[in-house]
C-alpha positions, 0 to 999 in steps of 0.5 A: 499500499502507498503512503497517503503522500503518494496518493495525494500527489499522484491524484493532484498531479497525474488526476489518478482515480485509483490513488484517491480510490486508496485513500477513500479506502482508507479514510472512509471508515473513521469519517463515516464514525466521525459523521456518524457521532455528530448524526446522533446515529443517522447512518444514510446522513453520516454517508451522504455526508461523506460522499460530498466531503470524498466528493469536496476532497477530489476538487479540492485535491489541488489545493492540498498544501502538506503543511498538515496529515492528508488525515487533518485536511480530509477530517476539515472539510468533513467538520465543515461540509456538516456544519454547513448542511447544520446550518442548512437545515439548521439542523438541532443535534437529537442524539449522541453516540454510544461511548465505550461500555467501559468509560473513556480515557481519560473522562475518569468515568467508569460504568463499573465503578458506579455499579452501572450496567453496560446498557444503563451507563450508554444510555446516560452518556448519550443524555450527557452529551447533549448538555454539551456546546456543540463546540465540546461536544465536537472536540470531545468525540474527536479526542475520544473516539476518533484519537486525534491529538490536540493539534489536529483536532486545533486543525480541522476545528481552526482555534487555537490549541488553547481554545481545544483544550478548553472545549475538552476541559469543559467538555470533562466537567460537564459530563462528571458533574452530570455523573456525580448526579 
């Protein structure tokens, strides 16, 4: 398998659709999962938004500058695609993703320590995520569910790293307070 830089170069310079198809295969699942989480589990909408993201990436591959990784650039397109859709449809986030049943790394919540079943924990966490602001939720999803670094999230969300850290801190604090009740 070729590396991203080689595939991007072939796609941008030569219009190589096979090279771009390899990039799609590599990033299709993470992008769909990101959308699935942002849309509260709407699989069809997630697929549509992912397709829009890859079409935009293909149409703009020539503008990619290797100042960031291709994955960061692609997630930025995905982030913009979702928020463009949300603004156009005035989409209200009504549901959020289910976390791992054993807790979330770095948040300090563990279903077993609270004497909760996995289903109860997932349902409670679903409710807890609803109290977060959109930016807090997005930062939490990218960091804890997509394993993106703070620096990459900063580029994806187009905000300073300190702001990302604040979103994560506030999000963790709100969720911890929710579970302490």
